[in-house]
All heavy atoms as a GROMACS GRO file, in nm:
protein
  642
    1MET      N    1  10.457   9.875  10.845
    1MET     CA    2  10.348   9.824  10.925
    1MET      C    3  10.390   9.816  11.070
    1MET      O    4  10.306   9.832  11.158
    1MET     CB    5  10.301   9.689  10.872
    1MET     CG    6  10.228   9.702  10.742
    1MET     SD    7  10.148   9.554  10.678
    1MET     CE    8  10.249   9.422  10.730
    2ALA      N    9  10.518   9.793  11.094
    2ALA     CA   10  10.565   9.788  11.233
    2ALA      C   11  10.552   9.926  11.297
    2ALA      O   12  10.520   9.936  11.415
    2ALA     CB   13  10.708   9.738  11.239
    3LEU      N   14  10.575  10.032  11.219
    3LEU     CA   15  10.567  10.168  11.272
    3LEU      C   16  10.423  10.219  11.282
    3LEU      O   17  10.391  10.298  11.370
    3LEU     CB   18  10.648  10.263  11.184
    3LEU     CG   19  10.799  10.239  11.182
    3LEU    CD1   20  10.866  10.331  11.082
    3LEU    CD2   21  10.858  10.257  11.321
    4HIS      N   22  10.339  10.175  11.191
    4HIS     CA   23  10.201  10.223  11.188
    4HIS      C   24  10.104  10.106  11.166
    4HIS      O   25  10.043  10.094  11.060
    4HIS     CB   26  10.182  10.326  11.077
    4HIS     CG   27  10.265  10.448  11.095
    4HIS    ND1   28  10.230  10.547  11.183
    4HIS    CD2   29  10.382  10.486  11.038
    4HIS    CE1   30  10.323  10.642  11.180
    4HIS    NE2   31  10.416  10.607  11.092
    5PRO      N   32  10.087  10.021  11.264
    5PRO     CA   33  10.000   9.904  11.246
    5PRO      C   34   9.853   9.941  11.227
    5PRO      O   35   9.773   9.858  11.184
    5PRO     CB   36  10.019   9.824  11.374
    5PRO     CG   37  10.068   9.924  11.474
    5PRO     CD   38  10.145  10.027  11.396
    6ASP      N   39   9.816  10.067  11.255
    6ASP     CA   40   9.677  10.109  11.243
    6ASP      C   41   9.641  10.155  11.102
    6ASP      O   42   9.526  10.187  11.075
    6ASP     CB   43   9.647  10.221  11.342
    6ASP     CG   44   9.740  10.340  11.323
    6ASP    OD1   45   9.857  10.319  11.283
    6ASP    OD2   46   9.698  10.453  11.349
    7LEU      N   47   9.738  10.158  11.010
    7LEU     CA   48   9.708  10.202  10.874
    7LEU      C   49   9.611  10.106  10.806
    7LEU      O   50   9.616   9.985  10.827
    7LEU     CB   51   9.837  10.209  10.791
    7LEU     CG   52   9.934  10.321  10.826
    7LEU    CD1   53  10.058  10.312  10.738
    7LEU    CD2   54   9.868  10.457  10.811
    8ARG      N   55   9.523  10.162  10.727
    8ARG     CA   56   9.426  10.081  10.654
    8ARG      C   57   9.493  10.024  10.530
    8ARG      O   58   9.553  10.095  10.452
    8ARG     CB   59   9.306  10.168  10.614
    8ARG     CG   60   9.190  10.093  10.554
    8ARG     CD   61   9.103  10.036  10.662
    8ARG     NE   62   9.002   9.947  10.613
    8ARG     CZ   63   8.873   9.978  10.607
    8ARG    NH1   64   8.830  10.095  10.644
    8ARG    NH2   65   8.789   9.888  10.563
    9ARG      N   66   9.483   9.893  10.511
    9ARG     CA   67   9.541   9.828  10.394
    9ARG      C   68   9.442   9.835  10.278
    9ARG      O   69   9.322   9.822  10.297
    9ARG     CB   70   9.575   9.684  10.423
    9ARG     CG   71   9.683   9.671  10.529
    9ARG     CD   72   9.715   9.526  10.555
    9ARG     NE   73   9.788   9.516  10.681
    9ARG     CZ   74   9.796   9.406  10.753
    9ARG    NH1   75   9.738   9.296  10.713
    9ARG    NH2   76   9.864   9.405  10.865
   10VAL      N   77   9.498   9.854  10.158
   10VAL     CA   78   9.417   9.861  10.038
   10VAL      C   79   9.473   9.763   9.936
   10VAL      O   80   9.593   9.763   9.910
   10VAL     CB   81   9.417  10.004   9.979
   10VAL    CG1   82   9.339  10.007   9.848
   10VAL    CG2   83   9.361  10.103  10.079
   11HIS      N   84   9.386   9.679   9.881
   11HIS     CA   85   9.423   9.587   9.774
   11HIS      C   86   9.366   9.643   9.644
   11HIS      O   87   9.246   9.662   9.634
   11HIS     CB   88   9.366   9.449   9.798
   11HIS     CG   89   9.416   9.383   9.922
   11HIS    ND1   90   9.373   9.259   9.961
   11HIS    CD2   91   9.506   9.421  10.017
   11HIS    CE1   92   9.434   9.224  10.073
   11HIS    NE2   93   9.513   9.322  10.110
   12LEU      N   94   9.453   9.668   9.548
   12LEU     CA   95   9.411   9.722   9.419
   12LEU      C   96   9.460   9.628   9.310
   12LEU      O   97   9.580   9.600   9.302
   12LEU     CB   98   9.468   9.863   9.397
   12LEU     CG   99   9.449   9.925   9.260
   12LEU    CD1  100   9.302   9.949   9.233
   12LEU    CD2  101   9.528  10.054   9.250
   13ALA      N  102   9.369   9.578   9.228
   13ALA     CA  103   9.407   9.486   9.121
   13ALA      C  104   9.298   9.484   9.016
   13ALA      O  105   9.194   9.549   9.030
   13ALA     CB  106   9.428   9.345   9.177
   14ASP      N  107   9.323   9.408   8.909
   14ASP     CA  108   9.216   9.386   8.812
   14ASP      C  109   9.129   9.272   8.864
   14ASP      O  110   9.146   9.227   8.975
   14ASP     CB  111   9.272   9.362   8.672
   14ASP     CG  112   9.353   9.234   8.660
   14ASP    OD1  113   9.340   9.144   8.747
   14ASP    OD2  114   9.429   9.223   8.564
   15GLY      N  115   9.039   9.226   8.783
   15GLY     CA  116   8.944   9.126   8.830
   15GLY      C  117   8.995   8.983   8.831
   15GLY      O  118   8.921   8.893   8.867
   16ALA      N  119   9.122   8.962   8.794
   16ALA     CA  120   9.174   8.825   8.788
   16ALA      C  121   9.176   8.762   8.927
   16ALA      O  122   9.231   8.818   9.021
   16ALA     CB  123   9.314   8.824   8.728
   17LYS      N  124   9.117   8.644   8.938
   17LYS     CA  125   9.107   8.577   9.068
   17LYS      C  126   9.244   8.546   9.126
   17LYS      O  127   9.262   8.547   9.248
   17LYS     CB  128   9.025   8.449   9.054
   17LYS     CG  129   8.880   8.475   9.028
   17LYS     CD  130   8.801   8.347   9.015
   17LYS     CE  131   8.657   8.380   8.983
   17LYS     NZ  132   8.579   8.259   8.960
   18ASP      N  133   9.344   8.518   9.041
   18ASP     CA  134   9.478   8.488   9.092
   18ASP      C  135   9.538   8.606   9.168
   18ASP      O  136   9.607   8.587   9.268
   18ASP     CB  137   9.572   8.449   8.976
   18ASP     CG  138   9.542   8.311   8.922
   18ASP    OD1  139   9.476   8.232   8.993
   18ASP    OD2  140   9.585   8.282   8.810
   19ASN      N  141   9.513   8.728   9.122
   19ASN     CA  142   9.564   8.846   9.193
   19ASN      C  143   9.505   8.856   9.333
   19ASN      O  144   9.574   8.882   9.431
   19ASN     CB  145   9.534   8.974   9.116
   19ASN     CG  146   9.611   8.986   8.988
   19ASN    OD1  147   9.716   8.925   8.972
   19ASN    ND2  148   9.560   9.063   8.896
   20TRP      N  149   9.373   8.837   9.342
   20TRP     CA  150   9.306   8.847   9.471
   20TRP      C  151   9.348   8.733   9.563
   20TRP      O  152   9.367   8.753   9.683
   20TRP     CB  153   9.154   8.851   9.452
   20TRP     CG  154   9.115   8.971   9.373
   20TRP    CD1  155   9.082   8.974   9.241
   20TRP    CD2  156   9.112   9.108   9.418
   20TRP    NE1  157   9.058   9.103   9.202
   20TRP    CE2  158   9.074   9.188   9.309
   20TRP    CE3  159   9.136   9.170   9.540
   20TRP    CZ2  160   9.060   9.326   9.318
   20TRP    CZ3  161   9.122   9.307   9.549
   20TRP    CH2  162   9.085   9.383   9.440
   21ARG      N  163   9.366   8.615   9.506
   21ARG     CA  164   9.411   8.501   9.585
   21ARG      C  165   9.551   8.528   9.642
   21ARG      O  166   9.578   8.502   9.759
   21ARG     CB  167   9.412   8.374   9.499
   21ARG     CG  168   9.419   8.246   9.579
   21ARG     CD  169   9.400   8.122   9.491
   21ARG     NE  170   9.274   8.126   9.416
   21ARG     CZ  171   9.265   8.124   9.282
   21ARG    NH1  172   9.372   8.117   9.208
   21ARG    NH2  173   9.147   8.129   9.222
   22LEU      N  174   9.639   8.584   9.559
   22LEU     CA  175   9.774   8.616   9.604
   22LEU      C  176   9.771   8.718   9.718
   22LEU      O  177   9.841   8.702   9.818
   22LEU     CB  178   9.858   8.670   9.487
   22LEU     CG  179   9.996   8.720   9.522
   22LEU    CD1  180  10.083   8.608   9.578
   22LEU    CD2  181  10.062   8.783   9.400
   23MET      N  182   9.690   8.822   9.704
   23MET     CA  183   9.683   8.923   9.810
   23MET      C  184   9.627   8.864   9.939
   23MET      O  185   9.674   8.897  10.048
   23MET     CB  186   9.601   9.042   9.764
   23MET     CG  187   9.680   9.130   9.669
   23MET     SD  188   9.597   9.283   9.630
   23MET     CE  189   9.498   9.230   9.493
   24ASN      N  190   9.530   8.775   9.927
   24ASN     CA  191   9.477   8.708  10.047
   24ASN      C  192   9.581   8.618  10.111
   24ASN      O  193   9.590   8.609  10.234
   24ASN     CB  194   9.350   8.631  10.013
   24ASN     CG  195   9.233   8.722   9.988
   24ASN    OD1  196   9.224   8.830  10.044
   24ASN    ND2  197   9.142   8.679   9.904
   25ASP      N  198   9.664   8.551  10.028
   25ASP     CA  199   9.772   8.468  10.082
   25ASP      C  200   9.874   8.554  10.156
   25ASP      O  201   9.921   8.517  10.263
   25ASP     CB  202   9.842   8.390   9.970
   25ASP     CG  203   9.757   8.278   9.914
   25ASP    OD1  204   9.653   8.244   9.976
   25ASP    OD2  205   9.793   8.226   9.806
   26ILE      N  206   9.907   8.670  10.100
   26ILE     CA  207  10.001   8.762  10.167
   26ILE      C  208   9.942   8.810  10.298
   26ILE      O  209  10.008   8.811  10.402
   26ILE     CB  210  10.036   8.880  10.074
   26ILE    CG1  211  10.119   8.831   9.955
   26ILE    CG2  212  10.110   8.989  10.152
   26ILE    CD1  213  10.137   8.934   9.846
   27GLU      N  214   9.814   8.851  10.296
   27GLU     CA  215   9.746   8.897  10.417
   27GLU      C  216   9.750   8.792  10.528
   27GLU      O  217   9.764   8.824  10.645
   27GLU     CB  218   9.600   8.933  10.389
   27GLU     CG  219   9.576   9.070  10.337
   27GLU     CD  220   9.607   9.181  10.434
   27GLU    OE1  221   9.594   9.164  10.558
   27GLU    OE2  222   9.647   9.288  10.387
   28ALA      N  223   9.739   8.665  10.489
   28ALA     CA  224   9.736   8.556  10.587
   28ALA      C  225   9.867   8.547  10.665
   28ALA      O  226   9.869   8.495  10.777
   28ALA     CB  227   9.707   8.423  10.518
   29HIS      N  228   9.975   8.601  10.609
   29HIS     CA  229  10.105   8.595  10.675
   29HIS      C  230  10.141   8.724  10.747
   29HIS      O  231  10.250   8.738  10.801
   29HIS     CB  232  10.213   8.562  10.572
   29HIS     CG  233  10.202   8.422  10.520
   29HIS    ND1  234  10.125   8.390  10.410
   29HIS    CD2  235  10.252   8.305  10.566
   29HIS    CE1  236  10.132   8.260  10.389
   29HIS    NE2  237  10.207   8.206  10.482
   30LEU      N  238  10.050   8.820  10.748
   30LEU     CA  239  10.073   8.948  10.815
   30LEU      C  240   9.993   8.952  10.944
   30LEU      O  241   9.894   8.880  10.959
   30LEU     CB  242  10.031   9.063  10.724
   30LEU     CG  243  10.106   9.078  10.593
   30LEU    CD1  244  10.041   9.186  10.506
   30LEU    CD2  245  10.252   9.112  10.619
   31PRO      N  246  10.033   9.039  11.036
   31PRO     CA  247   9.952   9.056  11.157
   31PRO      C  248   9.811   9.103  11.120
   31PRO      O  249   9.794   9.176  11.022
   31PRO     CB  250  10.026   9.165  11.236
   31PRO     CG  251  10.162   9.172  11.177
   31PRO     CD  252  10.152   9.124  11.036
   32ALA      N  253   9.714   9.061  11.194
   32ALA     CA  254   9.575   9.099  11.166
   32ALA      C  255   9.561   9.251  11.174
   32ALA      O  256   9.602   9.313  11.272
   32ALA     CB  257   9.481   9.032  11.265
   33PRO      N  258   9.502   9.312  11.071
   33PRO     CA  259   9.482   9.457  11.074
   33PRO      C  260   9.363   9.493  11.161
   33PRO      O  261   9.275   9.409  11.185
   33PRO     CB  262   9.454   9.491  10.927
   33PRO     CG  263   9.393   9.368  10.871
   33PRO     CD  264   9.457   9.253  10.945
   34PRO      N  265   9.357   9.619  11.209
   34PRO     CA  266   9.243   9.660  11.291
   34PRO      C  267   9.113   9.662  11.211
   34PRO      O  268   9.006   9.646  11.267
   34PRO     CB  269   9.281   9.800  11.339
   34PRO     CG  270   9.390   9.846  11.250
   34PRO     CD  271   9.456   9.725  11.195
   35GLN      N  272   9.123   9.683  11.081
   35GLN     CA  273   9.007   9.683  10.992
   35GLN      C  274   9.038   9.594  10.872
   35GLN      O  275   9.154   9.583  10.830
   35GLN     CB  276   8.976   9.824  10.941
   35GLN     CG  277   8.942   9.923  11.048
   35GLN     CD  278   8.926  10.062  10.990
   35GLN    OE1  279   8.996  10.101  10.899
   35GLN    NE2  280   8.832  10.138  11.046
   36ALA      N  281   8.935   9.536  10.814
   36ALA     CA  282   8.956   9.454  10.694
   36ALA      C  283   9.010   9.541  10.582
   36ALA      O  284   8.973   9.659  10.571
   36ALA     CB  285   8.824   9.390  10.652
   37PRO      N  286   9.098   9.487  10.499
   37PRO     CA  287   9.150   9.565  10.386
   37PRO      C  288   9.038   9.606  10.290
   37PRO      O  289   8.939   9.536  10.274
   37PRO     CB  290   9.246   9.469  10.317
   37PRO     CG  291   9.282   9.367  10.419
   37PRO     CD  292   9.160   9.355  10.506
   38ILE      N  293   9.056   9.720  10.229
   38ILE     CA  294   8.965   9.767  10.125
   38ILE      C  295   9.009   9.701   9.995
   38ILE      O  296   9.127   9.699   9.963
   38ILE     CB  297   8.973   9.920  10.111
   38ILE    CG1  298   8.930   9.988  10.240
   38ILE    CG2  299   8.890   9.968   9.993
   38ILE    CD1  300   8.954  10.138  10.242
   39GLU      N  301   8.916   9.646   9.919
   39GLU     CA  302   8.948   9.584   9.791
   39GLU      C  303   8.891   9.670   9.679
   39GLU      O  304   8.771   9.701   9.678
   39GLU     CB  305   8.892   9.442   9.784
   39GLU     CG  306   8.960   9.349   9.882
   39GLU     CD  307   8.912   9.206   9.872
   39GLU    OE1  308   8.806   9.179   9.809
   39GLU    OE2  309   8.982   9.119   9.927
   40ILE      N  310   8.978   9.709   9.585
   40ILE     CA  311   8.939   9.797   9.475
   40ILE      C  312   8.980   9.734   9.344
   40ILE      O  313   9.095   9.692   9.327
   40ILE     CB  314   9.008   9.936   9.489
   40ILE    CG1  315   8.972  10.002   9.621
   40ILE    CG2  316   8.971  10.025   9.371
   40ILE    CD1  317   9.052  10.128   9.650
   41VAL      N  318   8.887   9.729   9.249
   41VAL     CA  319   8.919   9.688   9.113
   41VAL      C  320   8.956   9.816   9.038
   41VAL      O  321   8.884   9.916   9.046
   41VAL     CB  322   8.799   9.620   9.045
   41VAL    CG1  323   8.829   9.588   8.899
   41VAL    CG2  324   8.759   9.495   9.120
   42ASP      N  325   9.070   9.814   8.967
   42ASP     CA  326   9.112   9.936   8.899
   42ASP      C  327   9.007   9.980   8.797
   42ASP      O  328   8.929   9.900   8.746
   42ASP     CB  329   9.249   9.917   8.832
   42ASP     CG  330   9.244   9.823   8.714
   42ASP    OD1  331   9.257   9.702   8.734
   42ASP    OD2  332   9.227   9.874   8.600
   43PHE      N  333   9.003  10.111   8.770
   43PHE     CA  334   8.898  10.171   8.690
   43PHE      C  335   8.890  10.110   8.550
   43PHE      O  336   8.782  10.082   8.499
   43PHE     CB  337   8.918  10.322   8.682
   43PHE     CG  338   8.805  10.394   8.614
   43PHE    CD1  339   8.683  10.409   8.677
   43PHE    CD2  340   8.821  10.445   8.486
   43PHE    CE1  341   8.578  10.473   8.614
   43PHE    CE2  342   8.715  10.510   8.422
   43PHE     CZ  343   8.594  10.525   8.486
   44TYR      N  344   9.003  10.087   8.485
   44TYR     CA  345   9.004  10.033   8.349
   44TYR      C  346   8.935   9.897   8.346
   44TYR      O  347   8.848   9.873   8.264
   44TYR     CB  348   9.147  10.020   8.298
   44TYR     CG  349   9.156   9.950   8.165
   44TYR    CD1  350   9.130  10.018   8.047
   44TYR    CD2  351   9.186   9.813   8.158
   44TYR    CE1  352   9.135   9.954   7.926
   44TYR    CE2  353   9.192   9.749   8.036
   44TYR     CZ  354   9.167   9.819   7.920
   44TYR     OH  355   9.172   9.755   7.801
   45HIS      N  356   8.973   9.808   8.437
   45HIS     CA  357   8.912   9.675   8.439
   45HIS      C  358   8.768   9.678   8.488
   45HIS      O  359   8.685   9.600   8.442
   45HIS     CB  360   8.998   9.578   8.522
   45HIS     CG  361   9.122   9.538   8.450
   45HIS    ND1  362   9.240   9.604   8.469
   45HIS    CD2  363   9.145   9.441   8.358
   45HIS    CE1  364   9.332   9.548   8.392
   45HIS    NE2  365   9.277   9.450   8.324
   46ALA      N  366   8.737   9.768   8.579
   46ALA     CA  367   8.598   9.782   8.623
   46ALA      C  368   8.511   9.822   8.505
   46ALA      O  369   8.400   9.769   8.487
   46ALA     CB  370   8.588   9.883   8.736
   47CYS      N  371   8.561   9.914   8.421
   47CYS     CA  372   8.486   9.956   8.303
   47CYS      C  373   8.470   9.841   8.204
   47CYS      O  374   8.367   9.830   8.138
   47CYS     CB  375   8.552  10.076   8.236
   47CYS     SG  376   8.527  10.229   8.328
   48ASP      N  377   8.571   9.758   8.192
   48ASP     CA  378   8.563   9.642   8.105
   48ASP      C  379   8.451   9.549   8.151
   48ASP      O  380   8.369   9.503   8.070
   48ASP     CB  381   8.697   9.570   8.102
   48ASP     CG  382   8.704   9.462   7.998
   48ASP    OD1  383   8.657   9.485   7.884
   48ASP    OD2  384   8.758   9.354   8.028
   49HIS      N  385   8.442   9.524   8.281
   49HIS     CA  386   8.334   9.441   8.337
   49HIS      C  387   8.198   9.509   8.317
   49HIS      O  388   8.099   9.442   8.285
   49HIS     CB  389   8.358   9.412   8.484
   49HIS     CG  390   8.480   9.330   8.511
   49HIS    ND1  391   8.496   9.202   8.465
   49HIS    CD2  392   8.593   9.360   8.580
   49HIS    CE1  393   8.613   9.155   8.504
   49HIS    NE2  394   8.674   9.249   8.574
   50LEU      N  395   8.195   9.639   8.334
   50LEU     CA  396   8.071   9.714   8.315
   50LEU      C  397   8.024   9.704   8.170
   50LEU      O  398   7.905   9.681   8.144
   50LEU     CB  399   8.093   9.860   8.354
   50LEU     CG  400   7.976   9.956   8.340
   50LEU    CD1  401   7.860   9.912   8.428
   50LEU    CD2  402   8.020  10.097   8.375
   51LYS      N  403   8.115   9.717   8.076
   51LYS     CA  404   8.082   9.706   7.933
   51LYS      C  405   8.028   9.567   7.902
   51LYS      O  406   7.927   9.552   7.831
   51LYS     CB  407   8.206   9.735   7.848
   51LYS     CG  408   8.186   9.716   7.698
   51LYS     CD  409   8.103   9.827   7.641
   51LYS     CE  410   8.105   9.826   7.488
   51LYS     NZ  411   8.000   9.747   7.428
   52ASN      N  412   8.093   9.464   7.956
   52ASN     CA  413   8.044   9.327   7.934
   52ASN      C  414   7.903   9.308   7.991
   52ASN      O  415   7.820   9.241   7.930
   52ASN     CB  416   8.140   9.226   7.996
   52ASN     CG  417   8.272   9.220   7.924
   52ASN    OD1  418   8.282   9.256   7.807
   52ASN    ND2  419   8.376   9.175   7.992
   53GLY      N  420   7.877   9.367   8.106
   53GLY     CA  421   7.743   9.358   8.165
   53GLY      C  422   7.639   9.430   8.081
   53GLY      O  423   7.528   9.378   8.062
   54CYS      N  424   7.672   9.547   8.031
   54CYS     CA  425   7.579   9.620   7.944
   54CYS      C  426   7.552   9.542   7.816
   54CYS      O  427   7.437   9.534   7.771
   54CYS     CB  428   7.634   9.760   7.913
   54CYS     SG  429   7.632   9.872   8.054
   55ASP      N  430   7.657   9.487   7.758
   55ASP     CA  431   7.640   9.407   7.636
   55ASP      C  432   7.552   9.284   7.663
   55ASP      O  433   7.469   9.247   7.580
   55ASP     CB  434   7.775   9.363   7.580
   55ASP     CG  435   7.849   9.475   7.507
   55ASP    OD1  436   7.787   9.578   7.478
   55ASP    OD2  437   7.969   9.457   7.480
   56ALA      N  438   7.569   9.222   7.778
   56ALA     CA  439   7.488   9.105   7.812
   56ALA      C  440   7.341   9.144   7.832
   56ALA      O  441   7.250   9.070   7.794
   56ALA     CB  442   7.541   9.038   7.939
   57ALA      N  443   7.317   9.261   7.888
   57ALA     CA  444   7.181   9.304   7.916
   57ALA      C  445   7.108   9.358   7.792
   57ALA      O  446   6.989   9.330   7.773
   57ALA     CB  447   7.181   9.410   8.026
   58TRP      N  448   7.179   9.435   7.709
   58TRP     CA  449   7.112   9.503   7.598
   58TRP      C  450   7.161   9.462   7.459
   58TRP      O  451   7.119   9.517   7.360
   58TRP     CB  452   7.126   9.654   7.614
   58TRP     CG  453   7.046   9.704   7.729
   58TRP    CD1  454   6.912   9.721   7.733
   58TRP    CD2  455   7.096   9.739   7.858
   58TRP    NE1  456   6.874   9.764   7.858
   58TRP    CE2  457   6.985   9.777   7.936
   58TRP    CE3  458   7.221   9.743   7.915
   58TRP    CZ2  459   6.996   9.817   8.067
   58TRP    CZ3  460   7.233   9.784   8.046
   58TRP    CH2  461   7.121   9.821   8.121
   59GLY      N  462   7.250   9.364   7.453
   59GLY     CA  463   7.301   9.319   7.324
   59GLY      C  464   7.437   9.381   7.294
   59GLY      O  465   7.458   9.500   7.319
   60GLU      N  466   7.525   9.299   7.241
   60GLU     CA  467   7.663   9.344   7.220
   60GLU      C  468   7.670   9.464   7.124
   60GLU      O  469   7.623   9.458   7.010
   60GLU     CB  470   7.748   9.230   7.164
   60GLU     CG  471   7.894   9.264   7.157
   60GLU     CD  472   7.982   9.145   7.125
   60GLU    OE1  473   7.932   9.030   7.131
   60GLU    OE2  474   8.098   9.167   7.093
   61SER      N  475   7.726   9.572   7.176
   61SER     CA  476   7.752   9.695   7.100
   61SER      C  477   7.626   9.758   7.038
   61SER      O  478   7.636   9.831   6.940
   61SER     CB  479   7.859   9.671   6.993
   61SER     OG  480   7.980   9.634   7.055
   62THR      N  481   7.510   9.729   7.096
   62THR     CA  482   7.388   9.795   7.049
   62THR      C  483   7.388   9.939   7.098
   62THR      O  484   7.460   9.975   7.194
   62THR     CB  485   7.263   9.723   7.103
   62THR    OG1  486   7.264   9.731   7.247
   62THR    CG2  487   7.257   9.578   7.056
   63PRO      N  488   7.309  10.026   7.035
   63PRO     CA  489   7.302  10.164   7.084
   63PRO      C  490   7.260  10.172   7.231
   63PRO      O  491   7.312  10.256   7.306
   63PRO     CB  492   7.195  10.228   6.992
   63PRO     CG  493   7.201  10.148   6.867
   63PRO     CD  494   7.233  10.006   6.912
   64GLU      N  495   7.170  10.082   7.274
   64GLU     CA  496   7.126  10.083   7.414
   64GLU      C  497   7.242  10.049   7.508
   64GLU      O  498   7.262  10.114   7.610
   64GLU     CB  499   7.012   9.984   7.436
   64GLU     CG  500   6.884  10.019   7.366
   64GLU     CD  501   6.878   9.968   7.222
   64GLU    OE1  502   6.975   9.906   7.174
   64GLU    OE2  503   6.775   9.991   7.157
   65SER      N  504   7.317   9.947   7.470
   65SER     CA  505   7.431   9.906   7.552
   65SER      C  506   7.535  10.019   7.559
   65SER      O  507   7.587  10.050   7.666
   65SER     CB  508   7.496   9.779   7.494
   65SER     OG  509   7.611   9.746   7.567
   66GLN      N  510   7.562  10.079   7.446
   66GLN     CA  511   7.661  10.188   7.442
   66GLN      C  512   7.615  10.307   7.525
   66GLN      O  513   7.694  10.369   7.596
   66GLN     CB  514   7.688  10.229   7.297
   66GLN     CG  515   7.759  10.122   7.219
   66GLN     CD  516   7.770  10.153   7.071
   66GLN    OE1  517   7.717  10.254   7.023
   66GLN    NE2  518   7.838  10.067   6.997
   67ASP      N  519   7.485  10.339   7.518
   67ASP     CA  520   7.430  10.450   7.594
   67ASP      C  521   7.439  10.425   7.745
   67ASP      O  522   7.488  10.510   7.820
   67ASP     CB  523   7.285  10.476   7.554
   67ASP     CG  524   7.223  10.592   7.630
   67ASP    OD1  525   7.281  10.702   7.625
   67ASP    OD2  526   7.118  10.571   7.694
   68TYR      N  527   7.394  10.306   7.789
   68TYR     CA  528   7.401  10.275   7.931
   68TYR      C  529   7.546  10.270   7.980
   68TYR      O  530   7.577  10.319   8.088
   68TYR     CB  531   7.331  10.143   7.962
   68TYR     CG  532   7.183  10.159   7.985
   68TYR    CD1  533   7.093  10.142   7.881
   68TYR    CD2  534   7.134  10.193   8.110
   68TYR    CE1  535   6.957  10.159   7.901
   68TYR    CE2  536   6.999  10.209   8.132
   68TYR     CZ  537   6.911  10.192   8.027
   68TYR     OH  538   6.776  10.209   8.047
   69PHE      N  539   7.633  10.211   7.899
   69PHE     CA  540   7.774  10.204   7.939
   69PHE      C  541   7.831  10.345   7.956
   69PHE      O  542   7.897  10.373   8.056
   69PHE     CB  543   7.856  10.126   7.836
   69PHE     CG  544   8.004  10.132   7.862
   69PHE    CD1  545   8.058  10.066   7.972
   69PHE    CD2  546   8.088  10.204   7.780
   69PHE    CE1  547   8.194  10.072   7.998
   69PHE    CE2  548   8.224  10.211   7.806
   69PHE     CZ  549   8.277  10.144   7.915
   70ALA      N  550   7.806  10.433   7.861
   70ALA     CA  551   7.860  10.570   7.870
   70ALA      C  552   7.808  10.641   7.995
   70ALA      O  553   7.884  10.706   8.066
   70ALA     CB  554   7.823  10.649   7.744
   71ARG      N  555   7.677  10.626   8.022
   71ARG     CA  556   7.620  10.694   8.140
   71ARG      C  557   7.676  10.636   8.270
   71ARG      O  558   7.712  10.711   8.361
   71ARG     CB  559   7.468  10.683   8.139
   71ARG     CG  560   7.407  10.777   8.035
   71ARG     CD  561   7.261  10.794   8.055
   71ARG     NE  562   7.193  10.680   7.994
   71ARG     CZ  563   7.071  10.640   8.026
   71ARG    NH1  564   7.004  10.702   8.119
   71ARG    NH2  565   7.015  10.538   7.965
   72LEU      N  566   7.685  10.503   8.279
   72LEU     CA  567   7.735  10.442   8.402
   72LEU      C  568   7.884  10.468   8.421
   72LEU      O  569   7.930  10.491   8.533
   72LEU     CB  570   7.708  10.291   8.401
   72LEU     CG  571   7.559  10.254   8.408
   72LEU    CD1  572   7.541  10.105   8.384
   72LEU    CD2  573   7.499  10.296   8.540
   73LYS      N  574   7.960  10.470   8.313
   73LYS     CA  575   8.103  10.500   8.322
   73LYS      C  576   8.123  10.643   8.372
   73LYS      O  577   8.208  10.669   8.457
   73LYS     CB  578   8.169  10.482   8.185
   73LYS     CG  579   8.316  10.508   8.185
   73LYS     CD  580   8.373  10.486   8.046
   73LYS     CE  581   8.515  10.535   8.038
   73LYS     NZ  582   8.567  10.525   7.902
   74ASN      N  583   8.043  10.737   8.320
   74ASN     CA  584   8.054  10.876   8.367
   74ASN      C  585   8.018  10.888   8.514
   74ASN      O  586   8.081  10.963   8.589
   74ASN     CB  587   7.966  10.968   8.282
   74ASN     CG  588   8.024  10.992   8.145
   74ASN    OD1  589   8.145  10.980   8.125
   74ASN    ND2  590   7.939  11.021   8.050
   75LEU      N  591   7.916  10.814   8.558
   75LEU     CA  592   7.882  10.813   8.701
   75LEU      C  593   7.998  10.761   8.785
   75LEU      O  594   8.030  10.818   8.889
   75LEU     CB  595   7.760  10.724   8.726
   75LEU     CG  596   7.623  10.786   8.709
   75LEU    CD1  597   7.516  10.680   8.719
   75LEU    CD2  598   7.601  10.895   8.813
   76ALA      N  599   8.058  10.654   8.738
   76ALA     CA  600   8.172  10.596   8.811
   76ALA      C  601   8.288  10.693   8.817
   76ALA      O  602   8.356  10.706   8.920
   76ALA     CB  603   8.214  10.465   8.746
   77GLN      N  604   8.314  10.764   8.707
   77GLN     CA  605   8.424  10.860   8.705
   77GLN      C  606   8.402  10.974   8.804
   77GLN      O  607   8.493  11.017   8.872
   77GLN     CB  608   8.443  10.919   8.565
   77GLN     CG  609   8.540  10.842   8.481
   77GLN     CD  610   8.559  10.906   8.346
   77GLN    OE1  611   8.464  10.946   8.281
   77GLN    NE2  612   8.681  10.912   8.303
   78ARG      N  613   8.280  11.020   8.812
   78ARG     CA  614   8.249  11.131   8.905
   78ARG      C  615   8.262  11.087   9.050
   78ARG      O  616   8.290  11.167   9.137
   78ARG     CB  617   8.109  11.183   8.879
   78ARG     CG  618   8.099  11.268   8.756
   78ARG     CD  619   7.969  11.343   8.756
   78ARG     NE  620   7.857  11.252   8.761
   78ARG     CZ  621   7.761  11.245   8.672
   78ARG    NH1  622   7.762  11.326   8.568
   78ARG    NH2  623   7.663  11.161   8.685
   79ASN      N  624   8.241  10.958   9.077
   79ASN     CA  625   8.244  10.908   9.214
   79ASN      C  626   8.382  10.856   9.256
   79ASN      O  627   8.395  10.799   9.363
   79ASN     CB  628   8.139  10.799   9.233
   79ASN     CG  629   8.000  10.855   9.226
   79ASN    OD1  630   7.975  10.963   9.277
   79ASN    ND2  631   7.910  10.785   9.160
   80ARG      N  632   8.482  10.871   9.172
   80ARG     CA  633   8.616  10.823   9.207
   80ARG      C  634   8.681  10.918   9.302
   80ARG      O  635   8.658  11.028   9.318
   80ARG     CB  636   8.706  10.809   9.085
   80ARG     CG  637   8.668  10.696   8.999
   80ARG     CD  638   8.772  10.658   8.900
   80ARG     NE  639   8.802  10.766   8.808
   80ARG     CZ  640   8.908  10.767   8.728
   80ARG    NH1  641   8.991  10.670   8.730
   80ARG    NH2  642   8.930  10.864   8.646
   0.00000   0.00000   0.00000
């Protein structure tokens, strides 16, 4: 960071709040970046959250939930 202070910082973690809190604590002790860090939830955990959302909307493991999950997961994969 001393050599390239203009680099964009990226935080990558699962959805656990402790991970994000830790990264924010670390950021607080670093020089302010020119741009806010990008925060990314890893694909595996993002899909887990997506599956839970589909199950909540259409019923756990129903054909509708499975169909929407498969379509949305494929969309997410194409956009990575």
